[in-house]
Structure formats: C-alpha cells, structure tokens
MMTF fields as JSON, N, C-alpha, C and O atoms, coordinates in Angstrom:
{
  "mmtfVersion": "1.0.0",
  "mmtfProducer": "UNKNOWN",
  "numBonds": 319,
  "numAtoms": 320,
  "numGroups": 80,
  "numChains": 1,
  "numModels": 1,
  "chainsPerModel": [1],
  "groupsPerChain": [80],
  "chainIdList": ["A"],
  "bondAtomList": [4, 2, 8, 6, 12, 10, 16, 14, 20, 18, 24, 22, 28, 26, 32, 30, 36, 34, 40, 38, 44, 42, 48, 46, 52, 50, 56, 54, 60, 58, 64, 62, 68, 66, 72, 70, 76, 74, 80, 78, 84, 82, 88, 86, 92, 90, 96, 94, 100, 98, 104, 102, 108, 106, 112, 110, 116, 114, 120, 118, 124, 122, 128, 126, 132, 130, 136, 134, 140, 138, 144, 142, 148, 146, 152, 150, 156, 154, 160, 158, 164, 162, 168, 166, 172, 170, 176, 174, 180, 178, 184, 182, 188, 186, 192, 190, 196, 194, 200, 198, 204, 202, 208, 206, 212, 210, 216, 214, 220, 218, 224, 222, 228, 226, 232, 230, 236, 234, 240, 238, 244, 242, 248, 246, 252, 250, 256, 254, 260, 258, 264, 262, 268, 266, 272, 270, 276, 274, 280, 278, 284, 282, 288, 286, 292, 290, 296, 294, 300, 298, 304, 302, 308, 306, 312, 310, 316, 314],
  "bondOrderList": [1, 1, 1, 1, 1, 1, 1, 1, 1, 1, 1, 1, 1, 1, 1, 1, 1, 1, 1, 1, 1, 1, 1, 1, 1, 1, 1, 1, 1, 1, 1, 1, 1, 1, 1, 1, 1, 1, 1, 1, 1, 1, 1, 1, 1, 1, 1, 1, 1, 1, 1, 1, 1, 1, 1, 1, 1, 1, 1, 1, 1, 1, 1, 1, 1, 1, 1, 1, 1, 1, 1, 1, 1, 1, 1, 1, 1, 1, 1],
  "groupList": [{"groupName": "MET", "atomNameList": ["N", "CA", "C", "O"], "elementList": ["N", "C", "C", "O"], "formalChargeList": [0, 0, 0, 0], "bondAtomList": [1, 0, 2, 1, 3, 2], "bondOrderList": [1, 1, 2], "singleLetterCode": "M", "chemCompType": "L-PEPTIDE LINKING"}, {"groupName": "ALA", "atomNameList": ["N", "CA", "C", "O"], "elementList": ["N", "C", "C", "O"], "formalChargeList": [0, 0, 0, 0], "bondAtomList": [1, 0, 2, 1, 3, 2], "bondOrderList": [1, 1, 2], "singleLetterCode": "A", "chemCompType": "L-PEPTIDE LINKING"}, {"groupName": "ARG", "atomNameList": ["N", "CA", "C", "O"], "elementList": ["N", "C", "C", "O"], "formalChargeList": [0, 0, 0, 0], "bondAtomList": [1, 0, 2, 1, 3, 2], "bondOrderList": [1, 1, 2], "singleLetterCode": "R", "chemCompType": "L-PEPTIDE LINKING"}, {"groupName": "LYS", "atomNameList": ["N", "CA", "C", "O"], "elementList": ["N", "C", "C", "O"], "formalChargeList": [0, 0, 0, 0], "bondAtomList": [1, 0, 2, 1, 3, 2], "bondOrderList": [1, 1, 2], "singleLetterCode": "K", "chemCompType": "L-PEPTIDE LINKING"}, {"groupName": "VAL", "atomNameList": ["N", "CA", "C", "O"], "elementList": ["N", "C", "C", "O"], "formalChargeList": [0, 0, 0, 0], "bondAtomList": [1, 0, 2, 1, 3, 2], "bondOrderList": [1, 1, 2], "singleLetterCode": "V", "chemCompType": "L-PEPTIDE LINKING"}, {"groupName": "LEU", "atomNameList": ["N", "CA", "C", "O"], "elementList": ["N", "C", "C", "O"], "formalChargeList": [0, 0, 0, 0], "bondAtomList": [1, 0, 2, 1, 3, 2], "bondOrderList": [1, 1, 2], "singleLetterCode": "L", "chemCompType": "L-PEPTIDE LINKING"}, {"groupName": "ASP", "atomNameList": ["N", "CA", "C", "O"], "elementList": ["N", "C", "C", "O"], "formalChargeList": [0, 0, 0, 0], "bondAtomList": [1, 0, 2, 1, 3, 2], "bondOrderList": [1, 1, 2], "singleLetterCode": "D", "chemCompType": "L-PEPTIDE LINKING"}, {"groupName": "PHE", "atomNameList": ["N", "CA", "C", "O"], "elementList": ["N", "C", "C", "O"], "formalChargeList": [0, 0, 0, 0], "bondAtomList": [1, 0, 2, 1, 3, 2], "bondOrderList": [1, 1, 2], "singleLetterCode": "F", "chemCompType": "L-PEPTIDE LINKING"}, {"groupName": "GLU", "atomNameList": ["N", "CA", "C", "O"], "elementList": ["N", "C", "C", "O"], "formalChargeList": [0, 0, 0, 0], "bondAtomList": [1, 0, 2, 1, 3, 2], "bondOrderList": [1, 1, 2], "singleLetterCode": "E", "chemCompType": "L-PEPTIDE LINKING"}, {"groupName": "GLN", "atomNameList": ["N", "CA", "C", "O"], "elementList": ["N", "C", "C", "O"], "formalChargeList": [0, 0, 0, 0], "bondAtomList": [1, 0, 2, 1, 3, 2], "bondOrderList": [1, 1, 2], "singleLetterCode": "Q", "chemCompType": "L-PEPTIDE LINKING"}, {"groupName": "SER", "atomNameList": ["N", "CA", "C", "O"], "elementList": ["N", "C", "C", "O"], "formalChargeList": [0, 0, 0, 0], "bondAtomList": [1, 0, 2, 1, 3, 2], "bondOrderList": [1, 1, 2], "singleLetterCode": "S", "chemCompType": "L-PEPTIDE LINKING"}, {"groupName": "THR", "atomNameList": ["N", "CA", "C", "O"], "elementList": ["N", "C", "C", "O"], "formalChargeList": [0, 0, 0, 0], "bondAtomList": [1, 0, 2, 1, 3, 2], "bondOrderList": [1, 1, 2], "singleLetterCode": "T", "chemCompType": "L-PEPTIDE LINKING"}, {"groupName": "ASN", "atomNameList": ["N", "CA", "C", "O"], "elementList": ["N", "C", "C", "O"], "formalChargeList": [0, 0, 0, 0], "bondAtomList": [1, 0, 2, 1, 3, 2], "bondOrderList": [1, 1, 2], "singleLetterCode": "N", "chemCompType": "L-PEPTIDE LINKING"}, {"groupName": "GLY", "atomNameList": ["N", "CA", "C", "O"], "elementList": ["N", "C", "C", "O"], "formalChargeList": [0, 0, 0, 0], "bondAtomList": [1, 0, 2, 1, 3, 2], "bondOrderList": [1, 1, 2], "singleLetterCode": "G", "chemCompType": "PEPTIDE LINKING"}, {"groupName": "ILE", "atomNameList": ["N", "CA", "C", "O"], "elementList": ["N", "C", "C", "O"], "formalChargeList": [0, 0, 0, 0], "bondAtomList": [1, 0, 2, 1, 3, 2], "bondOrderList": [1, 1, 2], "singleLetterCode": "I", "chemCompType": "L-PEPTIDE LINKING"}, {"groupName": "CYS", "atomNameList": ["N", "CA", "C", "O"], "elementList": ["N", "C", "C", "O"], "formalChargeList": [0, 0, 0, 0], "bondAtomList": [1, 0, 2, 1, 3, 2], "bondOrderList": [1, 1, 2], "singleLetterCode": "C", "chemCompType": "L-PEPTIDE LINKING"}, {"groupName": "PRO", "atomNameList": ["N", "CA", "C", "O"], "elementList": ["N", "C", "C", "O"], "formalChargeList": [0, 0, 0, 0], "bondAtomList": [1, 0, 2, 1, 3, 2], "bondOrderList": [1, 1, 2], "singleLetterCode": "P", "chemCompType": "L-PEPTIDE LINKING"}],
  "groupTypeList": [0, 1, 2, 3, 3, 4, 1, 5, 6, 7, 8, 9, 10, 5, 11, 6, 5, 9, 10, 5, 4, 8, 2, 5, 8, 12, 13, 8, 5, 10, 5, 8, 8, 10, 5, 10, 1, 7, 8, 9, 13, 14, 2, 5, 11, 2, 6, 15, 9, 1, 1, 5, 1, 9, 1, 8, 9, 3, 4, 9, 14, 5, 5, 8, 2, 6, 13, 8, 5, 8, 8, 1, 16, 7, 6, 1, 8, 16, 12, 1],
  "groupIdList": [1, 2, 3, 4, 5, 6, 7, 8, 9, 10, 11, 12, 13, 14, 15, 16, 17, 18, 19, 20, 21, 22, 23, 24, 25, 26, 27, 28, 29, 30, 31, 32, 33, 34, 35, 36, 37, 38, 39, 40, 41, 42, 43, 44, 45, 46, 47, 48, 49, 50, 51, 52, 53, 54, 55, 56, 57, 58, 59, 60, 61, 62, 63, 64, 65, 66, 67, 68, 69, 70, 71, 72, 73, 74, 75, 76, 77, 78, 79, 80],
  "secStructList": [7, 2, 2, 2, 2, 2, 2, 2, 2, 2, 2, 2, 2, 2, 2, 2, 2, 2, 2, 2, 2, 2, 2, 2, 2, 2, 7, 7, 1, 7, 2, 2, 2, 2, 2, 2, 2, 2, 2, 2, 2, 2, 2, 2, 2, 2, 2, 2, 2, 2, 2, 2, 2, 2, 2, 2, 2, 2, 2, 2, 2, 2, 2, 7, 5, 6, 6, 5, 7, 7, 7, 7, 7, 7, 7, 1, 1, 7, 7, 7],
  "xCoordList": [-53.886, -52.843, -51.464, -50.614, -51.197, -49.762, -49.253, -48.056, -50.309, -50.054, -49.72, -48.827, -50.328, -50.447, -48.994, -48.268, -48.587, -47.148, -46.07, -45.008, -46.181, -44.935, -45.061, -44.013, -46.189, -46.261, -45.732, -45.025, -46.028, -45.65, -44.139, -43.406, -43.648, -42.266, -41.264, -40.125, -41.927, -41.333, -41.195, -40.094, -42.289, -42.465, -41.419, -40.87, -41.385, -40.532, -39.141, -38.358, -38.741, -37.487, -37.001, -35.959, -37.883, -37.384, -37.372, -36.417, -38.258, -38.019, -36.87, -36.181, -36.58, -35.145, -33.99, -33.05, -34.128, -32.987, -32.692, -31.6, -33.93, -33.697, -33.08, -32.234, -33.514, -32.979, -31.467, -30.674, -31.142, -29.615, -28.994, -28.132, -29.37, -28.824, -28.611, -27.451, -29.445, -29.484, -28.449, -27.711, -28.279, -27.288, -26.031, -25.078, -25.914, -24.362, -24.257, -23.083, -25.191, -24.87, -24.445, -23.804, -25.001, -24.638, -23.144, -22.552, -22.546, -21.298, -20.768, -19.568, -21.635, -21.568, -21.266, -21.075, -21.215, -21.085, -19.506, -18.775, -19.045, -17.66, -17.514, -18.556, -16.411, -15.982, -16.811, -17.427, -16.842, -17.283, -18.82, -19.495, -19.422, -20.942, -21.253, -22.371, -20.271, -20.654, -20.813, -21.764, -19.584, -19.625, -20.879, -21.544, -21.247, -22.281, -23.609, -24.564, -23.637, -24.816, -24.852, -25.969, -23.844, -23.637, -24.104, -25.036, -23.518, -23.984, -25.56, -26.204, -26.085, -27.507, -28.273, -29.177, -27.678, -28.325, -28.187, -29.141, -27.115, -27.083, -28.122, -28.693, -28.353, -29.326, -30.8, -31.678, -30.839, -32.244, -32.501, -33.644, -31.357, -31.604, -31.898, -32.602, -31.153, -31.499, -33.072, -33.686, -33.462, -34.865, -35.771, -36.724, -35.513, -36.483, -36.337, -37.349, -35.139, -35.131, -35.949, -36.738, -35.676, -36.464, -37.932, -38.633, -38.585, -39.765, -40.315, -41.48, -39.433, -39.967, -39.957, -40.843, -38.905, -38.987, -40.075, -40.649, -40.535, -41.723, -42.967, -43.836, -43.194, -44.394, -44.399, -45.444, -43.149, -43.113, -43.682, -44.655, -43.063, -43.555, -44.903, -45.473, -45.56, -47.109, -47.773, -48.887, -47.31, -47.901, -47.853, -48.713, -46.729, -46.592, -47.64, -48.204, -47.791, -48.671, -50.013, -50.778, -50.443, -51.944, -52.131, -53.247, -50.914, -51.099, -51.272, -51.915, -50.495, -50.565, -52.042, -52.963, -52.231, -53.37, -52.875, -51.801, -53.838, -53.547, -52.054, -51.599, -51.393, -50.014, -49.042, -47.846, -49.426, -48.63, -48.686, -49.78, -47.406, -47.571, -48.352, -48.091, -49.141, -49.833, -49.298, -49.545, -48.576, -48.031, -49.027, -49.892, -48.968, -50.072, -49.366, -48.52, -49.71, -49.081, -49.451, -50.395, -48.994, -49.372, -49.942, -49.207, -51.062, -51.988, -52.192, -53.009, -51.41, -51.524, -52.921, -53.443, -53.478, -54.625, -55.47, -55.617, -56.309, -57.219, -58.337, -58.638, -59.068, -60.09, -61.447, -62.078, -61.856, -63.141, -64.325, -65.448],
  "yCoordList": [-38.017, -36.91, -37.194, -36.476, -38.345, -38.829, -39.405, -39.386, -40.004, -40.607, -39.691, -39.979, -38.472, -37.396, -36.726, -36.462, -36.468, -36.035, -36.808, -36.242, -38.182, -39.11, -39.029, -38.923, -39.067, -39.061, -37.553, -37.487, -36.471, -35.112, -35.089, -34.486, -35.615, -35.745, -36.347, -35.935, -37.502, -38.305, -37.418, -37.118, -37.063, -36.172, -34.839, -34.418, -34.402, -33.011, -33.397, -32.762, -34.616, -34.985, -35.353, -34.922, -36.183, -36.513, -35.513, -35.431, -34.48, -33.306, -32.443, -31.917, -32.231, -31.67, -32.459, -31.919, -33.741, -34.603, -34.403, -34.317, -34.365, -34.242, -32.733, -32.642, -31.713, -30.487, -30.363, -29.71, -31.054, -31.169, -31.743, -31.077, -32.961, -33.674, -32.627, -32.503, -31.916, -31.027, -29.976, -29.656, -29.378, -28.432, -28.838, -28.089, -30.191, -30.771, -31.2, -31.251, -31.626, -31.821, -30.823, -31.013, -29.55, -28.36, -28.037, -27.511, -28.255, -28.289, -26.599, -26.394, -25.692, -24.487, -24.064, -22.888, -25.164, -25.025, -25.186, -25.919, -24.423, -24.716, -25.846, -26.486, -26.401, -27.724, -27.768, -28.799, -26.63, -26.58, -26.641, -27.523, -25.804, -26.095, -27.442, -27.927, -28.121, -29.545, -30.496, -31.222, -30.301, -31.212, -31.049, -32.043, -29.796, -29.703, -30.023, -30.348, -29.924, -30.325, -31.766, -32.255, -32.582, -34.056, -34.49, -35.293, -34.017, -34.274, -34.276, -35.223, -33.147, -32.977, -34.19, -34.784, -34.509, -35.407, -36.797, -37.575, -37.103, -38.407, -38.403, -39.455, -37.293, -37.181, -37.441, -38.092, -36.754, -37.054, -38.457, -38.796, -39.269, -40.185, -41.406, -42.392, -41.067, -41.921, -41.85, -42.762, -40.488, -40.249, -40.928, -41.52, -40.886, -41.678, -43.009, -43.554, -43.652, -44.941, -45.461, -46.4, -44.713, -45.191, -44.93, -45.694, -43.899, -43.802, -45.042, -45.434, -45.525, -46.635, -47.866, -48.693, -48.11, -49.307, -49.278, -50.354, -48.275, -48.042, -48.311, -48.934, -48.032, -48.302, -49.716, -50.364, -50.242, -51.706, -52.461, -53.204, -52.26, -52.903, -52.88, -53.851, -51.582, -51.437, -52.328, -52.767, -52.608, -53.364, -54.937, -55.791, -55.069, -56.6, -56.931, -58.012, -55.68, -56.23, -56.189, -57.025, -55.466, -55.301, -56.718, -57.065, -57.451, -58.546, -59.827, -60.821, -59.617, -60.581, -61.353, -60.63, -62.673, -63.247, -64.264, -64.84, -64.527, -65.572, -65.697, -66.835, -64.811, -64.876, -65.249, -65.269, -65.536, -65.836, -64.739, -64.341, -64.271, -63.447, -63.955, -65.117, -63.461, -64.001, -62.922, -61.717, -63.547, -62.815, -62.621, -63.465, -61.265, -61.142, -60.254, -59.416, -60.451, -59.739, -58.28, -58.077, -57.34, -55.898, -55.669, -55.923, -55.253, -54.869, -53.426, -52.952, -52.558, -51.187, -50.899, -49.82, -51.577, -51.695, -52.599, -53.538, -52.462, -53.413, -53.675, -52.656, -54.83, -54.875, -54.317, -54.923, -53.181, -52.392, -53.197, -52.856],
  "zCoordList": [126.533, 126.187, 126.241, 125.713, 126.94, 126.889, 125.658, 125.374, 124.798, 123.6, 122.697, 121.899, 122.634, 121.656, 121.987, 121.028, 123.19, 123.482, 123.101, 122.839, 123.016, 122.762, 121.229, 120.592, 120.597, 119.056, 118.601, 117.595, 119.25, 118.915, 119.271, 118.488, 120.25, 120.623, 119.718, 119.5, 119.165, 118.121, 116.796, 116.335, 116.283, 115.235, 115.034, 114.016, 116.313, 116.373, 116.263, 115.557, 117.068, 117.097, 115.594, 115.101, 114.966, 113.509, 112.853, 112.082, 112.853, 111.906, 112.427, 111.553, 113.57, 114.063, 113.444, 112.862, 113.608, 113.131, 111.454, 110.892, 110.922, 109.397, 108.983, 108.093, 109.613, 109.586, 109.945, 109.266, 111.081, 111.316, 110.056, 109.483, 109.563, 108.488, 107.451, 107.056, 106.982, 105.898, 106.21, 105.278, 107.403, 107.643, 107.734, 107.517, 108.1, 107.759, 106.61, 106.243, 105.673, 104.457, 103.445, 102.411, 104.015, 103.085, 103.319, 102.377, 104.316, 104.351, 105.015, 105.198, 105.265, 105.627, 106.921, 107.229, 107.799, 109.139, 109.495, 108.828, 110.624, 111.06, 111.562, 111.706, 111.937, 112.561, 113.907, 114.181, 114.789, 116.275, 115.84, 116.371, 114.944, 114.951, 114.345, 114.522, 113.593, 112.987, 114.161, 114.449, 114.8, 116.092, 116.905, 117.198, 117.296, 118.032, 117.485, 118.191, 116.272, 115.548, 115.568, 115.734, 115.431, 115.457, 116.645, 116.677, 117.778, 119.194, 119.283, 119.735, 118.817, 118.927, 118.393, 118.981, 116.97, 116.038, 116.869, 116.837, 117.555, 118.159, 119.411, 119.696, 120.111, 121.09, 120.618, 121.186, 119.42, 118.898, 118.16, 117.855, 117.884, 117.26, 118.249, 118.033, 119.418, 120.725, 121.446, 121.999, 121.237, 121.52, 120.764, 121.271, 119.353, 118.153, 118.713, 119.154, 118.761, 118.941, 120.053, 119.953, 121.23, 122.374, 122.298, 122.961, 121.543, 121.231, 120.286, 120.332, 119.534, 118.662, 119.359, 119.144, 120.301, 121.2, 121.958, 122.123, 122.49, 123.385, 122.569, 123.179, 121.529, 120.584, 120.223, 120.162, 119.963, 119.738, 120.913, 120.786, 122.052, 123.236, 123.574, 124.072, 123.271, 123.449, 122.378, 122.663, 121.348, 120.186, 120.655, 120.44, 121.288, 121.767, 122.924, 123.096, 123.736, 124.825, 124.293, 124.772, 123.476, 122.854, 121.865, 121.477, 121.532, 120.923, 121.767, 121.43, 123.084, 123.945, 124.343, 124.723, 124.259, 124.39, 125.319, 125.151, 126.514, 127.441, 127.859, 127.975, 128.055, 128.644, 127.579, 127.869, 126.411, 125.304, 124.037, 123.635, 123.422, 122.187, 121.157, 120.847, 120.611, 119.388, 118.356, 118.386, 117.507, 116.117, 115.328, 115.092, 114.766, 113.53, 112.407, 112.721, 111.222, 110.321, 110.426, 111.19, 109.911, 109.942, 108.748, 107.794, 108.482, 107.356, 107.381, 108.17, 106.457, 106.526, 105.744, 106.025, 104.964, 104.121, 104.366, 103.583, 105.702, 106.07, 105.054, 104.433, 104.702, 103.745, 104.283, 105.149, 103.758, 104.444, 104.063, 104.433]
}
C-alpha cells in the first residue's frame, strides 16, 4: 500500500505542477498570485525530486549483489 501512495503522491504532485506552470504561462495571474503559485511550484518540484531520489535508491538496493552494486542497463522493452 505504501508503494501505491508514493506513486500516487508523485503523480499528483507532477499533475499539480503542470497545472501551475500552465496558469503561470497564461499570464493572467496577479503578481501576488504568481508568487504564491511559484512558491507552491518549488515545493512540488522538491517533492517530486525526493520521490525520484527515493525510487533510484530502491533500484540500486534491488540491483545490489553480494555487497556490491551490479549495474544493469534498463531495458524498457524486454524480449518476451
């Protein structure tokens, strides 16, 4: 359940960030609203970066063999 929550939080943060960027790009916000949206965007960006860093650490742990990191190329389309 924790994995789903992290994934959902990341996806929701990314969606919220994209929405904020669109609002800022429209140029219809006041200066104060733009600053508030920018601050929220920074928080969302940091949340996304933290989630990605955590995912990277999990991948490294999963690839670890006998105390040494075994690097393996990522194959998005494995041969079936």
